[in-house]
MARMIKOL-89865 format. One line per 3 residues: for each residue x, y, z of N, C-alpha, C, O, CB. Coordinates in steps of 0.02 Angstrom, whole numbers, plus 50000, padded with zeros to 5 digits. Glycine has a CB too. Example, Ala and Ser with C-alpha at 12.3 -4.5 7.8 and 13.67 -1.06 7.14 Angstrom:
BEGIN
50660,49716,50390,50615,49775,50390,50660,49835,50390,50712,49834,50423,50565,49776,50452 | 50642,49888,50354,50684,49947,50357,50645,50002,50394,50670,50057,50402,50704,49970,50286
This chain:
BEGIN
50936,56067,55734,50880,56022,55726,50841,56017,55791,50870,56003,55844,50903,55952,55703 | 50775,56029,55787,50732,56023,55846,50683,55966,55834,50647,55965,55784,50694,56090,55861 | 50682,55917,55880,50637,55860,55873,50592,55855,55934,50616,55858,55991,50677,55795,55864
50527,55847,55922,50478,55838,55975,50444,55770,55965,50409,55761,55916,50425,55896,55974 | 50454,55722,56011,50425,55655,56002,50348,55657,56001,50317,55700,56032,50448,55609,56058 | 50319,55610,55965,50247,55603,55962,50228,55532,55944,50270,55492,55926,50217,55652,55911
50163,55517,55950,50140,55448,55939,50089,55443,55883,50082,55389,55852,50110,55421,56002 | 50052,55496,55869,50003,55494,55814,50004,55562,55779,50006,55614,55811,49932,55478,55840 | 50003,55560,55713,50008,55621,55673,49942,55659,55674,49889,55630,55664,50028,55604,55600
49947,55724,55686,49888,55766,55687,49884,55810,55624,49838,55850,55616,49887,55810,55749 | 49934,55802,55579,49937,55843,55519,49897,55812,55463,49882,55752,55464,50010,55852,55497 | 49878,55853,55414,49846,55828,55354,49897,55789,55313,49957,55804,55315,49815,55886,55314
49874,55740,55276,49918,55698,55236,49957,55736,55183,50010,55714,55162,49879,55643,55203 | 49930,55794,55161,49964,55830,55107,50020,55876,55133,50056,55906,55093,49914,55871,55068 | 50028,55881,55199,50083,55921,55226,50148,55882,55218,50152,55823,55238,50070,55939,55301
50200,55913,55190,50263,55878,55177,50296,55856,55242,50303,55895,55289,50310,55923,55137 | 50315,55793,55244,50345,55764,55304,50418,55746,55291,50440,55740,55234,50306,55702,55327 | 50455,55737,55345,50522,55707,55341,50514,55631,55344,50473,55605,55382,50569,55733,55399
50553,55596,55304,50552,55523,55303,50622,55495,55316,50669,55512,55282,50525,55496,55235 | 50627,55453,55367,50688,55417,55381,50678,55346,55354,50640,55307,55382,50706,55417,55458 | 50712,55331,55299,50699,55270,55261,50753,55218,55272,50813,55233,55267,50692,55286,55187
50732,55156,55287,50779,55102,55301,50766,55043,55255,50709,55027,55237,50772,55080,55375 | 50821,55011,55236,50818,54947,55202,50858,54898,55245,50920,54898,55243,50847,54951,55128 | 50822,54857,55283,50852,54816,55336,50887,54862,55385,50855,54904,55416,50902,54764,55305
50954,54854,55395,50989,54896,55444,51027,54953,55411,51073,54981,55440,51037,54853,55484 | 51007,54970,55350,51041,55025,55314,50993,55083,55305,50933,55075,55295,51067,55001,55246 | 51023,55143,55308,50984,55205,55309,50998,55244,55245,51055,55250,55223,51001,55248,55371
50945,55271,55215,50952,55308,55152,50978,55378,55165,50949,55416,55204,50884,55312,55115 | 51034,55395,55133,51067,55460,55142,51090,55487,55075,51099,55451,55026,51126,55454,55191 | 51100,55553,55074,51140,55583,55022,51213,55574,55041,51232,55587,55099,51123,55659,55012
51255,55552,54995,51326,55544,55009,51366,55578,54955,51357,55565,54895,51345,55469,55014 | 51410,55623,54975,51452,55660,54928,51521,55668,54956,51532,55706,55003,51421,55729,54912 | 51569,55631,54928,51639,55635,54949,51647,55624,55025,51684,55660,55058,51669,55702,54930
51612,55574,55050,51618,55557,55121,51576,55599,55166,51578,55589,55227,51689,55563,55141 | 51537,55645,55139,51492,55687,55179,51421,55659,55173,51399,55641,55118,51496,55762,55157 | 51386,55656,55228,51319,55626,55229,51268,55677,55251,51281,55720,55292,51317,55565,55276
51208,55672,55221,51153,55717,55238,51087,55679,55234,51081,55630,55198,51153,55779,55193 | 51038,55704,55271,50971,55674,55272,50934,55696,55209,50925,55756,55199,50932,55694,55336 | 50911,55649,55167,50872,55669,55108,50804,55698,55129,50770,55670,55172,50862,55609,55061
50785,55753,55098,50719,55783,55110,50677,55766,55048,50674,55806,55001,50724,55861,55123 | 50646,55708,55049,50612,55682,54990,50541,55660,55006,50523,55651,55063,50651,55623,54961 | 50502,55653,54953,50434,55626,54957,50436,55556,54927,50444,55550,54866,50382,55672,54920
50429,55503,54967,50434,55435,54940,50386,55422,54883,50403,55387,54835,50421,55385,54995 | 50325,55450,54886,50275,55438,54833,50300,55464,54765,50289,55433,54714,50209,55471,54850 | 50333,55522,54766,50357,55551,54703,50414,55511,54673,50427,55516,54613,50379,55623,54714
50449,55473,54715,50503,55430,54690,50480,55359,54681,50519,55314,54667,50563,55432,54739 | 50414,55349,54688,50384,55282,54680,50413,55232,54731,50422,55173,54716,50396,55256,54609 | 50427,55257,54791,50451,55215,54846,50392,55197,54890,50358,55241,54916,50508,55250,54887
50379,55133,54899,50322,55110,54938,50346,55076,55002,50371,55020,54999,50279,55062,54896 | 50339,55109,55060,50361,55078,55123,50322,55015,55139,50262,55010,55126,50353,55128,55180 | 50357,54966,55167,50325,54905,55191,50289,54919,55257,50236,54892,55270,50377,54849,55201
50319,54962,55297,50289,54982,55361,50314,55051,55378,50365,55074,55353,50306,54931,55418 | 50277,55085,55421,50299,55151,55443,50275,55164,55514,50226,55135,55537,50273,55206,55395 | 50312,55208,55548,50294,55228,55616,50304,55304,55621,50355,55331,55601,50337,55190,55669
50254,55337,55649,50259,55408,55661,50306,55420,55720,50299,55387,55772,50189,55440,55675 | 50353,55466,55713,50403,55479,55765,50388,55542,55805,50403,55545,55864,50472,55484,55735 | 50360,55593,55771,50349,55657,55803,50359,55713,55753,50342,55705,55694,50397,55666,55862
50384,55769,55776,50394,55827,55732,50467,55849,55734,50496,55857,55787,50348,55886,55753 | 50495,55858,55674,50564,55882,55668,50562,55950,55633,50539,55955,55576,50609,55831,55630 | 50588,56001,55667,50588,56069,55640,50518,56089,55616,50511,56121,55563,50638,56074,55583
50467,56070,55654,50399,56091,55640,50362,56048,55589,50304,56063,55573,50400,56159,55616 | 50394,55995,55564,50361,55952,55514,50356,55881,55541,50398,55858,55580,50401,55953,55448 | 50303,55846,55520,50295,55776,55540,50354,55735,55517,50384,55749,55465,50230,55747,55512
50371,55685,55557,50430,55643,55543,50411,55570,55550,50382,55550,55601,50490,55662,55590 | 50427,55531,55499,50411,55460,55499,50474,55417,55490,50522,55438,55458,50361,55444,55443 | 50472,55358,55519,50521,55305,55503,50484,55255,55460,50427,55238,55473,50550,55272,55569
50518,55231,55408,50486,55183,55363,50536,55130,55342,50594,55144,55329,50457,55219,55301 | 50511,55068,55338,50551,55012,55314,50534,54997,55242,50475,54997,55223,50540,54950,55358 | 50585,54984,55201,50576,54972,55130,50593,54899,55114,50630,54866,55151,50620,55019,55089
50566,54874,55061,50579,54806,55040,50650,54801,55011,50677,54851,54988,50527,54782,54989 | 50680,54741,55012,50747,54732,54984,50750,54748,54909,50804,54762,54882,50771,54660,54994 | 50692,54747,54875,50691,54760,54803,50688,54834,54786,50690,54852,54727,50632,54724,54772
50682,54877,54837,50678,54949,54824,50740,54974,54787,50796,54961,54809,50669,54988,54889 | 50729,55010,54733,50785,55038,54694,50811,55101,54728,50771,55145,54746,50762,55054,54621 | 50876,55105,54737,50906,55164,54769,50899,55225,54725,50920,55224,54667,50980,55151,54785
50870,55279,54751,50862,55340,54711,50930,55368,54689,50980,55360,54723,50824,55394,54751 | 50930,55400,54632,50991,55428,54604,51022,55480,54652,50986,55522,54679,50978,55460,54535 | 51087,55476,54661,51122,55523,54704,51120,55505,54777,51148,55541,54819,51094,55590,54696
51088,55448,54794,51083,55427,54864,51111,55357,54872,51126,55323,54823,51010,55430,54888 | 51118,55336,54935,51142,55269,54949,51114,55245,55015,51097,55286,55058,51220,55266,54949 | 51110,55180,55023,51092,55150,55087,51156,55136,55126,51198,55097,55104,51049,55085,55078
51163,55169,55183,51225,55166,55222,51214,55127,55287,51163,55136,55321,51251,55237,55237 | 51261,55083,55303,51259,55046,55366,51256,55094,55424,51293,55143,55427,51319,54999,55372 | 51212,55079,55471,51200,55125,55527,51263,55136,55568,51275,55192,55590,51145,55097,55572
51303,55084,55578,51364,55092,55618,51414,55139,55583,51451,55175,55617,51397,55024,55629 | 51414,55138,55518,51460,55181,55481,51444,55255,55492,51489,55297,55489,51458,55165,55407 | 51381,55270,55504,51360,55339,55513,51381,55368,55580,51381,55429,55589,51286,55346,55504
51397,55325,55628,51417,55348,55694,51476,55396,55688,51528,55377,55660,51434,55289,55741 | 51469,55456,55713,51521,55509,55712,51529,55541,55644,51570,55586,55636,51587,55480,55735 | 51491,55518,55593,51496,55549,55527,51437,55596,55513,51439,55635,55465,51498,55495,55473
51386,55593,55556,51331,55640,55553,51324,55671,55622,51349,55643,55671,51264,55606,55529 | 51291,55729,55628,51284,55760,55694,51252,55713,55745,51211,55671,55728,51242,55824,55689 | 51273,55721,55808,51249,55676,55861,51173,55676,55867,51143,55623,55877,51279,55697,55928
51141,55735,55861,51069,55737,55868,51034,55700,55811,50982,55669,55822,51044,55809,55872 | 51062,55703,55751,51033,55667,55695,51043,55592,55703,50998,55553,55689,51063,55691,55629 | 51104,55571,55724,51115,55500,55734,51069,55473,55789,51044,55417,55783,51189,55487,55753
51058,55513,55841,51013,55491,55894,50942,55480,55867,50909,55432,55886,51011,55544,55951 | 50919,55525,55823,50853,55517,55794,50850,55458,55747,50801,55420,55748,50832,55581,55757 | 50901,55449,55706,50903,55392,55660,50904,55326,55700,50871,55278,55682,50965,55396,55613
50943,55325,55754,50946,55266,55796,50878,55251,55828,50857,55193,55832,50998,55274,55850 | 50845,55303,55851,50778,55296,55880,50730,55267,55828,50691,55221,55843,50751,55364,55905 | 50734,55293,55767,50691,55269,55713,50703,55196,55698,50656,55157,55689,50702,55310,55649
50766,55176,55697,50783,55107,55682,50757,55060,55737,50730,55007,55723,50859,55098,55674 | 50765,55080,55800,50741,55039,55855,50665,55030,55852,50640,54975,55864,50761,55070,55923 | 50630,55083,55837,50557,55079,55834,50534,55035,55776,50487,54996,55783,50526,55150,55827
50567,55040,55718,50550,54997,55662,50565,54924,55677,50527,54879,55658,50587,55019,55599 | 50621,54911,55710,50640,54843,55729,50586,54813,55775,50567,54756,55767,50709,54842,55764 | 50564,54853,55823,50510,54831,55868,50445,54820,55830,50411,54770,55842,50499,54883,55924
50428,54866,55786,50366,54860,55747,50366,54797,55704,50315,54762,55700,50357,54922,55703 | 50422,54782,55673,50427,54724,55629,50419,54659,55668,50390,54611,55643,50494,54723,55593 | 50444,54657,55730,50444,54595,55769,50384,54586,55815,50379,54536,55851,50506,54592,55810
50339,54635,55815,50280,54630,55859,50216,54646,55821,50175,54685,55844,50288,54678,55919 | 50208,54615,55764,50148,54624,55724,50089,54583,55753,50031,54598,55739,50161,54603,55652 | 50105,54533,55794,50053,54490,55822,50062,54484,55897,50118,54487,55923,50054,54420,55789
50007,54476,55931,50008,54470,56004,50044,54406,56025,50030,54352,55999,49935,54471,56032 | 50090,54413,56072,50128,54355,56096,50086,54312,56143,50106,54255,56159,50192,54377,56130 | 50029,54337,56165,49987,54300,56211,49933,54259,56175,49921,54201,56192,49953,54348,56261
49901,54289,56123,49846,54253,56090,49853,54249,56015,49813,54214,55982,49781,54287,56106 | 49902,54283,55985,49914,54277,55914,49875,54324,55870,49882,54322,55809,49900,54209,55893 | 49833,54367,55898,49795,54415,55859,49840,54471,55833,49887,54491,55867,49737,54445,55901
49826,54496,55773,49865,54552,55746,49857,54613,55790,49801,54630,55810,49844,54567,55673 | 49912,54646,55805,49911,54703,55851,49896,54768,55815,49899,54772,55753,49978,54709,55887 | 49880,54819,55855,49868,54886,55829,49912,54936,55866,49931,54924,55924,49793,54905,55836
49930,54991,55833,49967,55043,55866,49922,55081,55915,49866,55100,55897,49998,55091,55815 | 49946,55092,55976,49910,55136,56022,49921,55208,56001,49976,55226,55979,49932,55124,56096 | 49871,55249,56007,49876,55318,55985,49902,55366,56038,49923,55422,56021,49809,55341,55962
49901,55345,56102,49920,55391,56155,49988,55375,56186,50010,55411,56231,49868,55389,56208 | 50021,55322,56162,50088,55305,56187,50120,55257,56137,50087,55229,56094,50085,55273,56258 | 50186,55248,56144,50223,55204,56099,50213,55132,56122,50249,55107,56165,50299,55222,56097
50163,55099,56094,50146,55032,56116,50104,54998,56063,50074,55030,56020,50109,55033,56183 | 50101,54931,56067,50058,54890,56025,50002,54862,56070,50016,54835,56124,50098,54833,55990 | 49941,54868,56047,49883,54843,56084,49852,54785,56047,49841,54788,55987,49831,54900,56095
49838,54731,56084,49801,54675,56056,49726,54690,56063,49701,54696,56119,49820,54608,56092 | 49689,54695,56007,49618,54710,56011,49576,54652,56038,49517,54661,56054,49592,54730,55942 | 49607,54593,56042,49570,54535,56066,49575,54526,56142,49524,54523,56176,49595,54473,56031
49636,54521,56167,49645,54507,56239,49667,54568,56279,49669,54566,56340,49695,54452,56249 | 49683,54624,56244,49701,54685,56279,49774,54689,56301,49793,54738,56333,49659,54691,56338 | 49814,54639,56284,49885,54640,56303,49921,54698,56269,49911,54710,56210,49919,54573,56286
49963,54734,56307,50000,54791,56280,50075,54774,56279,50102,54750,56328,49988,54855,56324 | 50106,54787,56222,50178,54774,56214,50214,54840,56200,50194,54878,56156,50191,54723,56156 | 50266,54853,56239,50305,54914,56231,50372,54898,56197,50394,54840,56198,50318,54947,56300
50404,54948,56167,50469,54935,56135,50518,54906,56185,50522,54928,56243,50497,55001,56105 | 50555,54857,56162,50604,54824,56205,50667,54867,56210,50694,54890,56160,50622,54754,56178 | 50691,54877,56272,50754,54911,56285,50797,54862,56325,50775,54837,56377,50744,54979,56323
50858,54849,56302,50902,54802,56335,50960,54839,56369,51007,54859,56335,50930,54749,56285 | 50956,54850,56435,51009,54888,56469,51073,54848,56475,51072,54787,56486,50986,54909,56538 | 51129,54882,56467,51195,54851,56473,51242,54899,56507,51238,54960,56497,51223,54829,56404
51287,54872,56548,51338,54915,56579,51400,54916,56534,51412,54870,56496,51357,54889,56651 | 51438,54970,56539,51502,54976,56506,51548,55013,56554,51528,55064,56581,51497,55012,56435 | 51609,54988,56564,51649,55014,56619,51723,55022,56599,51753,54978,56568,51643,54969,56679
51750,55079,56619,51822,55091,56613,51854,55077,56680,51841,55112,56729,51837,55165,56589 | 51897,55026,56683,51931,55007,56745,52002,55032,56742,52038,55019,56694,51929,54929,56755 | 52022,55068,56793,52090,55095,56795,52130,55065,56854,52102,55045,56905,52089,55172,56801
52196,55063,56843,52243,55041,56895,52301,55090,56894,52348,55083,56856,52268,54967,56884 | 52295,55142,56937,52345,55194,56934,52340,55232,56868,52288,55261,56852,52416,55165,56943 | 52395,55231,56829,52397,55266,56765,52382,55219,56706,52398,55234,56649,52465,55298,56755
52351,55162,56722,52336,55113,56669,52260,55103,56664,52223,55113,56713,52371,55045,56684 | 52238,55083,56605,52167,55066,56593,52163,54995,56566,52206,54974,56527,52134,55116,56544 | 52112,54959,56587,52102,54890,56563,52063,54892,56497,52009,54920,56494,52065,54847,56617
52092,54862,56445,52059,54857,56381,52061,54785,56357,52108,54748,56371,52093,54904,56329 | 52009,54767,56321,52003,54697,56298,51981,54696,56225,51947,54741,56200,51954,54657,56342 | 52001,54642,56192,51979,54630,56123,51926,54576,56123,51940,54518,56140,52039,54610,56077
51865,54593,56105,51809,54547,56105,51812,54498,56047,51836,54514,55993,51744,54584,56104 | 51786,54438,56059,51787,54387,56006,51738,54403,55950,51745,54377,55895,51771,54319,56036 | 51689,54447,55964,51640,54464,55913,51656,54528,55876,51618,54549,55832,51572,54469,55944
51712,54561,55893,51731,54621,55857,51751,54604,55786,51794,54561,55776,51788,54658,55894 | 51721,54636,55737,51739,54624,55667,51807,54654,55650,51843,54628,55607,51686,54652,55620 | 51825,54708,55685,51890,54740,55676,51931,54727,55739,51904,54727,55795,51883,54818,55662
51996,54717,55731,52039,54698,55787,52056,54758,55830,52114,54780,55831,52103,54664,55762 | 52007,54786,55865,52021,54841,55911,52008,54819,55983,51976,54768,55995,51979,54903,55893 | 52032,54860,56029,52023,54847,56101,51975,54900,56129,51974,54957,56107,52092,54849,56138
51936,54879,56179,51888,54925,56208,51879,54909,56282,51910,54862,56309,51820,54921,56171 | 51837,54948,56315,51821,54936,56385,51770,54879,56389,51741,54859,56338,51792,55000,56419 | 51760,54852,56448,51716,54794,56458,51643,54816,56459,51626,54871,56481,51734,54757,56522
51599,54771,56436,51528,54785,56434,51489,54719,56440,51516,54666,56425,51507,54823,56370 | 51427,54724,56461,51385,54665,56466,51314,54682,56484,51301,54735,56514,51414,54616,56516 | 51267,54638,56467,51196,54650,56478,51176,54636,56551,51203,54592,56584,51154,54607,56432
51129,54676,56574,51101,54668,56641,51053,54609,56641,51012,54602,56596,51065,54733,56664 | 51059,54566,56691,51015,54508,56698,50956,54525,56745,50961,54571,56784,51054,54447,56724 | 50901,54487,56740,50843,54500,56784,50863,54500,56858,50900,54457,56881,50789,54448,56772
50839,54550,56894,50851,54554,56965,50916,54587,56985,50931,54594,57044,50850,54487,56994 | 50957,54608,56936,51021,54639,56950,51016,54715,56952,50978,54745,56914,51073,54617,56899 | 51056,54746,56995,51069,54818,56991,51125,54827,56940,51159,54779,56922,51087,54848,57061
51136,54889,56918,51192,54902,56872,51258,54884,56905,51302,54855,56873,51192,54976,56851 | 51265,54901,56969,51328,54887,57004,51340,54812,57011,51397,54789,57002,51327,54920,57073 | 51288,54774,57025,51296,54701,57030,51314,54672,56962,51356,54627,56957,51231,54669,57056
51282,54697,56909,51298,54674,56842,51371,54688,56825,51405,54646,56796,51252,54707,56790 | 51394,54748,56843,51463,54767,56829,51512,54719,56863,51559,54695,56831,51476,54839,56853 | 51502,54706,56926,51547,54661,56962,51546,54591,56931,51598,54559,56924,51528,54658,57037
51487,54567,56914,51481,54500,56884,51516,54497,56817,51554,54450,56804,51407,54481,56877 | 51503,54546,56773,51532,54545,56706,51608,54549,56709,51643,54513,56672,51505,54603,56665 | 51634,54592,56752,51707,54598,56758,51737,54533,56783,51789,54510,56759,51726,54656,56806
51704,54502,56832,51728,54438,56858,51726,54384,56806,51773,54345,56800,51687,54418,56918 | 51671,54380,56768,51664,54328,56717,51712,54338,56659,51741,54289,56635,51593,54327,56691 | 51722,54399,56637,51760,54411,56576,51836,54414,56588,51874,54390,56546,51738,54476,56544
51857,54441,56644,51930,54447,56655,51952,54425,56724,52012,54429,56739,51951,54519,56645 | 51907,54401,56767,51927,54373,56831,51950,54423,56884,51986,54405,56930,51981,54325,56821 | 51930,54486,56878,51952,54538,56925,51895,54562,56969,51836,54552,56953,51982,54597,56887
51914,54593,57024,51866,54629,57067,51883,54703,57063,51941,54722,57057,51869,54603,57140 | 51831,54746,57067,51841,54818,57062,51809,54853,57121,51769,54823,57158,51813,54845,56995 | 51826,54916,57130,51798,54957,57184,51786,55028,57159,51803,55045,57102,51846,54957,57246
51757,55070,57202,51745,55141,57186,51708,55149,57119,51731,55186,57076,51811,55179,57185 | 51653,55115,57112,51613,55119,57051,51577,55187,57049,51543,55207,57096,51561,55061,57047 | 51585,55223,56993,51555,55289,56984,51518,55292,56917,51542,55268,56866,51609,55344,56988
51459,55322,56919,51420,55332,56857,51455,55381,56811,51481,55432,56834,51349,55356,56873 | 51456,55366,56746,51489,55409,56697,51439,55442,56649,51443,55503,56638,51540,55369,56656 | 51393,55404,56622,51345,55430,56573,51311,55373,56538,51324,55314,56553,51380,55476,56522
51267,55388,56491,51231,55336,56455,51225,55354,56381,51234,55411,56361,51161,55324,56486 | 51209,55303,56341,51200,55313,56269,51153,55260,56240,51165,55200,56249,51269,55311,56233 | 51100,55282,56206,51060,55232,56169,51104,55200,56115,51143,55235,56082,50997,55265,56137
51097,55135,56107,51140,55098,56060,51094,55055,56017,51075,55001,56038,51195,55054,56098 | 51077,55079,55957,51024,55047,55918,51047,54986,55878,51035,54982,55817,50995,55097,55871 | 51078,54938,55911,51104,54878,55876,51083,54814,55911,51128,54778,55934,51181,54881,55870
51019,54797,55918,50965,54838,55891,50927,54879,55943,50889,54924,55924,50916,54793,55857 | 50937,54867,56009,50893,54901,56057,50925,54908,56126,50891,54902,56177,50828,54864,56064 | 50990,54922,56127,51025,54926,56192,51024,54997,56220,51016,55046,56184,51097,54902,56184
51032,55001,56285,51046,55064,56319,51110,55053,56359,51110,55017,56409,50986,55087,56365 | 51165,55085,56336,51229,55077,56369,51234,55125,56428,51227,55186,56420,51287,55088,56319 | 51246,55098,56487,51252,55138,56548,51325,55135,56571,51349,55082,56592,51203,55113,56605
51360,55191,56566,51432,55193,56577,51453,55207,56648,51421,55246,56683,51462,55243,56532 | 51508,55174,56669,51536,55182,56736,51612,55185,56731,51642,55162,56682,51513,55126,56783 | 51643,55212,56782,51714,55204,56794,51722,55164,56858,51678,55165,56902,51751,55273,56798
51778,55129,56864,51792,55090,56924,51867,55082,56931,51904,55090,56883,51757,55020,56922 | 51889,55067,56991,51961,55056,57004,51974,54982,57017,51933,54947,57046,51984,55099,57065 | 52032,54960,56996,52054,54891,57009,52058,54880,57084,52083,54922,57122,52122,54877,56976
52034,54822,57106,52037,54804,57177,52084,54745,57188,52132,54749,57227,51967,54788,57204 | 52070,54689,57153,52112,54630,57163,52104,54581,57106,52059,54587,57064,52094,54595,57230 | 52150,54532,57104,52146,54478,57055,52196,54485,56998,52225,54538,56987,52077,54476,57026
52205,54430,56962,52247,54429,56902,52202,54417,56842,52152,54381,56846,52303,54374,56908 | 52221,54446,56785,52180,54439,56725,52176,54366,56703,52227,54334,56691,52208,54483,56668 | 52115,54342,56699,52102,54275,56673,52041,54281,56627,51984,54285,56651,52090,54223,56731
52053,54280,56562,52000,54296,56515,51952,54238,56503,51971,54179,56507,52030,54317,56449 | 51889,54255,56489,51839,54207,56466,51850,54200,56391,51830,54245,56353,51765,54230,56485 | 51880,54146,56369,51900,54139,56299,51842,54135,56251,51851,54143,56191,51943,54078,56291
51781,54123,56276,51723,54122,56232,51701,54193,56213,51667,54202,56163,51665,54086,56265 | 51722,54243,56253,51701,54312,56239,51760,54359,56228,51753,54409,56192,51660,54338,56296 | 51818,54343,56258,51876,54388,56255,51935,54352,56223,51953,54297,56243,51894,54414,56326
51967,54385,56174,52026,54356,56143,52090,54378,56178,52139,54341,56180,52030,54376,56069 | 52089,54438,56206,52148,54464,56240,52127,54522,56285,52078,54557,56270,52204,54486,56189 | 52163,54532,56339,52150,54589,56384,52215,54608,56418,52258,54566,56430,52095,54572,56436
52221,54672,56433,52282,54694,56466,52277,54765,56491,52228,54800,56478,52341,54689,56419 | 52328,54786,56528,52332,54854,56555,52373,54897,56508,52427,54877,56486,52362,54853,56627 | 52348,54957,56494,52381,55002,56447,52386,55072,56476,52340,55095,56510,52344,55003,56380
52442,55106,56462,52449,55176,56481,52423,55219,56424,52414,55195,56368,52523,55194,56497 | 52411,55283,56438,52381,55328,56389,52424,55338,56328,52399,55352,56273,52366,55395,56420 | 52490,55331,56336,52535,55341,56279,52553,55276,56243,52594,55276,56197,52599,55375,56302
52523,55221,56262,52537,55157,56229,52472,55117,56219,52469,55057,56233,52586,55116,56271 | 52422,55151,56192,52357,55118,56181,52358,55078,56116,52390,55098,56068,52301,55171,56180 | 52322,55022,56115,52313,54985,56053,52260,55021,56011,52239,55076,56028,52291,54912,56067
52239,54991,55956,52184,55020,55917,52120,55018,55959,52103,54967,55988,52174,54981,55850 | 52086,55076,55962,52027,55083,56004,51966,55103,55961,51975,55120,55902,52039,55136,56060 | 51905,55101,55988,51846,55118,55949,51848,55188,55920,51882,55232,55947,51783,55111,55991
51813,55198,55864,51807,55264,55834,51768,55310,55879,51734,55288,55926,51774,55260,55764 | 51772,55375,55865,51734,55423,55904,51659,55414,55893,51638,55386,55842,51756,55495,55885 | 51620,55436,55941,51548,55432,55935,51515,55385,55985,51457,55394,56003,51529,55411,55866
51553,55335,56007,51525,55286,56054,51543,55305,56125,51591,55340,56137,51550,55215,56037 | 51503,55280,56173,51519,55293,56243,51582,55256,56264,51616,55277,56310,51460,55272,56288 | 51598,55201,56229,51662,55166,56242,51720,55214,56230,51766,55218,56270,51668,55103,56198
51718,55249,56174,51771,55296,56158,51771,55355,56207,51824,55380,56225,51765,55322,56086 | 51712,55377,56228,51708,55431,56276,51742,55412,56341,51777,55453,56371,51635,55450,56289 | 51732,55351,56364,51764,55327,56425,51840,55326,56418,51876,55347,56464,51738,55258,56444
51864,55302,56361,51936,55299,56350,51965,55369,56344,52018,55383,56371,51952,55257,56287 | 51931,55413,56308,51954,55482,56300,51957,55518,56368,52002,55558,56380,51910,55521,56252 | 51908,55504,56411,51907,55534,56477,51968,55511,56518,51998,55551,56553,51843,55516,56515
51985,55447,56512,52045,55421,56545,52107,55457,56519,52150,55477,56559,52051,55345,56534 | 52113,55464,56454,52171,55497,56424,52177,55569,56449,52231,55592,56466,52167,55496,56346 | 52120,55604,56451,52120,55673,56474,52142,55678,56547,52177,55725,56566,52050,55704,56465
52121,55631,56588,52139,55632,56659,52213,55622,56670,52241,55642,56721,52100,55578,56696 | 52247,55590,56620,52318,55578,56628,52360,55640,56611,52420,55642,56623,52340,55521,56583 | 52327,55691,56584,52361,55754,56570,52405,55750,56510,52437,55800,56492,52402,55774,56629
C-alpha cells in the first residue's frame, strides 16, 4: 500500500475513490473468520450518506477520503463496524496507521466546526490541514497530544504497572501526557515520580507511535532505576512491581509501542 498525503482533491468526482468509513469510533471492514480487510466500495451505490468527510490524499493512485456516518446507518451486508482498538495488530501496520490518521482527522473536524474565538462556522483550508475562520482569520490545526511512555529496568527486572483505567487486567509500562513547558525528559521524571515514587537515570529515546485514542503521539523511552521504593498513586495505579522476563504478568497485545518496549526488554535478556 502506497499513501501520499494531501489536503484538497484534484480528481474529478466520477473517479472511484477509497473511503474509510466510521460510525463513532468504529471502522467499517470486511470480516471473515477473524480476518479483516478494507472494503473497496462506493458509498452512493450502497445509499450511505456521510455526515462529514475529509480528503486524506491518494492511496495506490486513487483519492482517499475519511467519512463519518450517522448512528442510524445500516451496516452493509458482509461487513461490520469494528472497534478501532480491536484492529490493532489484526490489520497491516501501514493500514492501521492510515485508519488511525483518518479517525484523528475526523475527530478534529467534528469538534472544530466553529471558530473558538468568534463563533463563526469554519472552512477547510485548501493548502494545509487546518480550519480557517472566514470572519476573524483564526486558524485551527489538528490537535496532537504528546505523551511519554517508558520502560524502566533494574538489572534483569522491568517495572510494570496495572492502570486503574485499564478495562482488562493487564500490566504495562508507565506513560503520561506532557504538560506545557516540559521537555520529554522532564515529563518522564515527573510521571515516574508521581505514579510510583521512583527516580530514574540514563534516559534513552526508543521510538514513537501515533495513538488515535483520540489524538495522542506516544514517545517511547527506556530508563534505568536510580533510587526510591515503589509507592503507587492509587488514583491512577492499582498495582506495580518488578518482573523478570520469565515471570511476566499479562501484558498488552502486540501492535502497541508499550508491547514493543516490553518485547525489547525480553529480547535483551537473551
